[in-house]
The first five atom37 places (N, CA, C, CB, O) and aatype in JSON, in Angstrom:
{
  "aatype": [20, 20, 20, 20, 20, 20, 20, 20, 20, 20, 20, 20, 20, 20, 20, 20, 20, 20, 20, 20, 20, 20, 20, 20, 20, 20, 20, 20, 20, 20, 20, 20, 20, 20, 20, 20, 20, 20, 20, 20, 20, 20, 20, 20, 20, 20, 20, 20, 20, 20, 20, 20, 20, 20, 20],
  "atom_mask": [
    [1, 1, 1, 1, 1],
    [1, 1, 1, 1, 1],
    [1, 1, 1, 1, 1],
    [1, 1, 1, 1, 1],
    [1, 1, 1, 1, 1],
    [1, 1, 1, 1, 1],
    [1, 1, 1, 1, 1],
    [1, 1, 1, 1, 1],
    [1, 1, 1, 1, 1],
    [1, 1, 1, 1, 1],
    [1, 1, 1, 1, 1],
    [1, 1, 1, 1, 1],
    [1, 1, 1, 1, 1],
    [1, 1, 1, 1, 1],
    [1, 1, 1, 1, 1],
    [1, 1, 1, 1, 1],
    [1, 1, 1, 1, 1],
    [1, 1, 1, 1, 1],
    [1, 1, 1, 1, 1],
    [1, 1, 1, 1, 1],
    [1, 1, 1, 1, 1],
    [1, 1, 1, 1, 1],
    [1, 1, 1, 1, 1],
    [1, 1, 1, 1, 1],
    [1, 1, 1, 1, 1],
    [1, 1, 1, 1, 1],
    [1, 1, 1, 1, 1],
    [1, 1, 1, 1, 1],
    [1, 1, 1, 1, 1],
    [1, 1, 1, 1, 1],
    [1, 1, 1, 1, 1],
    [1, 1, 1, 1, 1],
    [1, 1, 1, 1, 1],
    [1, 1, 1, 1, 1],
    [1, 1, 1, 1, 1],
    [1, 1, 1, 1, 1],
    [1, 1, 1, 1, 1],
    [1, 1, 1, 1, 1],
    [1, 1, 1, 1, 1],
    [1, 1, 1, 1, 1],
    [1, 1, 1, 1, 1],
    [1, 1, 1, 1, 1],
    [1, 1, 1, 1, 1],
    [1, 1, 1, 1, 1],
    [1, 1, 1, 1, 1],
    [1, 1, 1, 1, 1],
    [1, 1, 1, 1, 1],
    [1, 1, 1, 1, 1],
    [1, 1, 1, 1, 1],
    [1, 1, 1, 1, 1],
    [1, 1, 1, 1, 1],
    [1, 1, 1, 1, 1],
    [1, 1, 1, 1, 1],
    [1, 1, 1, 1, 1],
    [1, 1, 1, 1, 1]
  ],
  "atom_positions": [
    [[15.07, 25.3, -1.57], [14.09, 25.73, -2.55], [13.86, 24.64, -3.59], [14.55, 27.03, -3.23], [12.73, 24.44, -4.05]],
    [[14.92, 23.92, -3.97], [14.77, 22.86, -4.96], [13.84, 21.76, -4.45], [16.13, 22.26, -5.32], [13.02, 21.23, -5.21]],
    [[13.96, 21.43, -3.17], [13.11, 20.38, -2.59], [11.65, 20.79, -2.65], [13.53, 20.07, -1.14], [10.79, 19.99, -3.01]],
    [[11.37, 22.03, -2.3], [9.99, 22.53, -2.32], [9.44, 22.51, -3.74], [9.91, 23.95, -1.74], [8.31, 22.07, -3.96]],
    [[10.23, 22.98, -4.69], [9.78, 22.99, -6.08], [9.53, 21.57, -6.59], [10.8, 23.7, -6.98], [8.55, 21.32, -7.28]],
    [[10.43, 20.64, -6.25], [10.28, 19.26, -6.7], [9.02, 18.64, -6.11], [11.51, 18.43, -6.31], [8.27, 17.96, -6.81]],
    [[8.78, 18.87, -4.81], [7.58, 18.33, -4.18], [6.32, 18.91, -4.8], [7.6, 18.6, -2.67], [5.34, 18.19, -5.0]],
    [[6.34, 20.19, -5.11], [5.18, 20.83, -5.73], [4.93, 20.24, -7.12], [5.38, 22.35, -5.83], [3.79, 19.95, -7.48]],
    [[5.98, 20.06, -7.89], [5.84, 19.46, -9.22], [5.3, 18.04, -9.13], [7.18, 19.46, -9.96], [4.43, 17.66, -9.91]],
    [[5.81, 17.26, -8.18], [5.33, 15.89, -8.01], [3.85, 15.88, -7.63], [6.15, 15.17, -6.95], [3.09, 15.05, -8.13]],
    [[3.45, 16.79, -6.76], [2.06, 16.85, -6.33], [1.16, 17.21, -7.51], [1.88, 17.87, -5.19], [0.1, 16.62, -7.7]],
    [[1.6, 18.19, -8.31], [0.81, 18.59, -9.48], [0.7, 17.44, -10.47], [1.43, 19.83, -10.15], [-0.36, 17.22, -11.05]],
    [[1.79, 16.72, -10.66], [1.79, 15.59, -11.59], [0.87, 14.5, -11.07], [3.21, 15.04, -11.79], [0.14, 13.89, -11.85]],
    [[0.9, 14.24, -9.76], [0.04, 13.22, -9.17], [-1.43, 13.57, -9.36], [0.36, 13.05, -7.68], [-2.24, 12.7, -9.71]],
    [[-1.78, 14.82, -9.14], [-3.17, 15.24, -9.32], [-3.59, 15.09, -10.78], [-3.36, 16.7, -8.86], [-4.71, 14.66, -11.07]],
    [[-2.71, 15.45, -11.69], [-3.0, 15.35, -13.12], [-3.2, 13.9, -13.52], [-1.87, 15.99, -13.95], [-4.13, 13.57, -14.26]],
    [[-2.32, 13.02, -13.03], [-2.45, 11.6, -13.34], [-3.72, 11.01, -12.74], [-1.23, 10.83, -12.84], [-4.37, 10.17, -13.36]],
    [[-4.08, 11.44, -11.53], [-5.33, 10.98, -10.92], [-6.53, 11.39, -11.76], [-5.46, 11.53, -9.49], [-7.46, 10.59, -11.95]],
    [[-6.53, 12.62, -12.26], [-7.63, 13.08, -13.11], [-7.7, 12.27, -14.4], [-7.46, 14.57, -13.43], [-8.79, 11.9, -14.84]],
    [[-6.54, 12.01, -15.0], [-6.53, 11.21, -16.22], [-7.01, 9.79, -15.97], [-5.13, 11.18, -16.82], [-7.74, 9.22, -16.79]],
    [[-6.61, 9.22, -14.84], [-7.03, 7.85, -14.51], [-8.54, 7.79, -14.31], [-6.3, 7.35, -13.25], [-9.18, 6.83, -14.74]],
    [[-9.09, 8.8, -13.67], [-10.54, 8.85, -13.48], [-11.25, 8.89, -14.82], [-10.92, 10.07, -12.62], [-12.25, 8.19, -15.03]],
    [[-10.75, 9.72, -15.73], [-11.35, 9.8, -17.07], [-11.28, 8.46, -17.79], [-10.66, 10.88, -17.91], [-12.21, 8.07, -18.49]],
    [[-10.18, 7.74, -17.62], [-10.02, 6.45, -18.28], [-10.96, 5.41, -17.66], [-8.56, 5.96, -18.2], [-11.61, 4.65, -18.38]],
    [[-11.03, 5.39, -16.34], [-11.87, 4.4, -15.67], [-13.34, 4.63, -15.99], [-11.64, 4.45, -14.14], [-14.09, 3.68, -16.21]],
    [[-13.74, 5.87, -16.03], [-15.15, 6.22, -16.28], [-15.37, 6.61, -17.74], [-15.58, 7.36, -15.36], [-16.24, 7.44, -18.03]],
    [[-14.61, 6.05, -18.65], [-14.66, 6.46, -20.06], [-16.03, 6.26, -20.7], [-13.63, 5.7, -20.85], [-16.39, 7.01, -21.6]],
    [[-16.79, 5.27, -20.26], [-18.12, 5.07, -20.82], [-19.03, 6.25, -20.48], [-18.74, 3.75, -20.31], [-19.85, 6.67, -21.3]],
    [[-18.89, 6.78, -19.29], [-19.68, 7.95, -18.9], [-19.23, 9.16, -19.71], [-19.54, 8.23, -17.38], [-20.06, 9.94, -20.18]],
    [[-17.92, 9.32, -19.86], [-17.38, 10.47, -20.59], [-17.75, 10.42, -22.07], [-15.87, 10.52, -20.44], [-17.89, 11.47, -22.7]],
    [[-17.91, 9.23, -22.62], [-18.29, 9.13, -24.04], [-19.7, 9.68, -24.27], [-18.23, 7.66, -24.51], [-20.0, 10.18, -25.35]],
    [[-20.54, 9.61, -23.25], [-21.91, 10.07, -23.38], [-22.09, 11.56, -23.17], [-22.76, 9.34, -22.41], [-23.2, 12.08, -23.31]],
    [[-21.03, 12.27, -22.83], [-21.13, 13.71, -22.58], [-21.12, 14.5, -23.88], [-20.0, 14.17, -21.67], [-20.37, 14.19, -24.8]],
    [[-21.95, 15.51, -23.92], [-21.98, 16.41, -25.08], [-21.1, 17.62, -24.75], [-23.45, 16.85, -25.43], [-21.5, 18.48, -23.97]],
    [[-19.93, 17.67, -25.33], [-18.97, 18.72, -25.0], [-19.46, 20.11, -25.4], [-17.64, 18.45, -25.68], [-19.15, 21.09, -24.72]],
    [[-20.22, 20.2, -26.47], [-20.75, 21.5, -26.89], [-21.74, 22.03, -25.85], [-21.44, 21.38, -28.27], [-21.77, 23.23, -25.57]],
    [[-22.54, 21.14, -25.29], [-23.51, 21.55, -24.28], [-22.78, 22.02, -23.01], [-24.47, 20.38, -23.95], [-23.2, 23.0, -22.39]],
    [[-21.72, 21.34, -22.63], [-20.94, 21.74, -21.46], [-20.29, 23.1, -21.7], [-19.86, 20.68, -21.13], [-20.29, 23.95, -20.82]],
    [[-19.75, 23.29, -22.9], [-19.11, 24.56, -23.23], [-20.11, 25.7, -23.16], [-18.48, 24.5, -24.63], [-19.81, 26.77, -22.62]],
    [[-21.3, 25.49, -23.69], [-22.33, 26.53, -23.66], [-22.76, 26.85, -22.23], [-23.55, 26.1, -24.49], [-23.02, 28.0, -21.89]],
    [[-22.84, 25.82, -21.38], [-23.23, 26.04, -19.99], [-22.2, 26.91, -19.27], [-23.38, 24.69, -19.25], [-22.57, 27.8, -18.5]],
    [[-20.91, 26.67, -19.52], [-19.88, 27.5, -18.9], [-19.89, 28.91, -19.45], [-18.51, 26.87, -19.1], [-19.64, 29.86, -18.71]],
    [[-20.18, 29.07, -20.73], [-20.22, 30.4, -21.33], [-21.38, 31.22, -20.78], [-20.32, 30.29, -22.84], [-21.28, 32.45, -20.71]],
    [[-22.48, 30.58, -20.41], [-23.64, 31.29, -19.89], [-23.44, 31.77, -18.45], [-24.86, 30.4, -19.96], [-24.13, 32.68, -18.0]],
    [[-22.51, 31.14, -17.73], [-22.3, 31.53, -16.33], [-21.74, 32.94, -16.25], [-21.34, 30.54, -15.63], [-20.97, 33.38, -17.1]],
    [[-22.15, 33.64, -15.21], [-21.68, 35.0, -15.0], [-20.29, 34.96, -14.38], [-22.66, 35.79, -14.1], [-19.89, 33.99, -13.74]],
    [[-19.57, 36.04, -14.59], [-18.25, 36.18, -13.99], [-18.42, 36.3, -12.48], [-17.5, 37.41, -14.57], [-19.19, 37.14, -12.01]],
    [[-17.71, 35.49, -11.73], [-17.88, 35.49, -10.28], [-16.77, 36.22, -9.54], [-17.96, 34.08, -9.78], [-16.64, 36.08, -8.32]],
    [[-15.99, 36.98, -10.25], [-14.93, 37.73, -9.58], [-15.54, 38.85, -8.77], [-13.9, 38.28, -10.6], [-16.51, 39.48, -9.19]],
    [[-14.97, 39.1, -7.61], [-15.44, 40.21, -6.8], [-14.26, 40.76, -6.0], [-16.59, 39.77, -5.86], [-13.27, 40.07, -5.76]],
    [[-14.39, 41.99, -5.61], [-13.36, 42.64, -4.82], [-13.57, 42.33, -3.35], [-13.36, 44.17, -5.07], [-14.69, 42.42, -2.83]],
    [[-12.49, 41.95, -2.68], [-12.57, 41.74, -1.24], [-12.44, 43.09, -0.55], [-11.46, 40.76, -0.76], [-11.7, 43.96, -1.01]],
    [[-13.16, 43.27, 0.53], [-13.04, 44.55, 1.25], [-11.65, 44.7, 1.85], [-14.12, 44.65, 2.36], [-11.07, 43.75, 2.37]],
    [[-11.15, 45.9, 1.76], [-9.83, 46.19, 2.34], [-10.0, 46.66, 3.77], [-9.06, 47.24, 1.5], [-10.92, 47.41, 4.09]],
    [[-9.1, 46.21, 4.61], [-9.2, 46.63, 6.02], [-8.15, 47.65, 6.37], [-9.09, 45.44, 6.95], [-8.09, 48.11, 7.51]]
  ]
}
């Protein structure tokens, strides 16, 4: 169980570091983003949760 947990943590950390590296590499693009506009766009989206049919 420890091996599985360690591998999962490493994978999560790797994904997080990859995301951070992308933000750093593309920082000029990210500087041009309007965070308030992005926040409003997400708030306007409808809830997409739905019930799966039970068999």
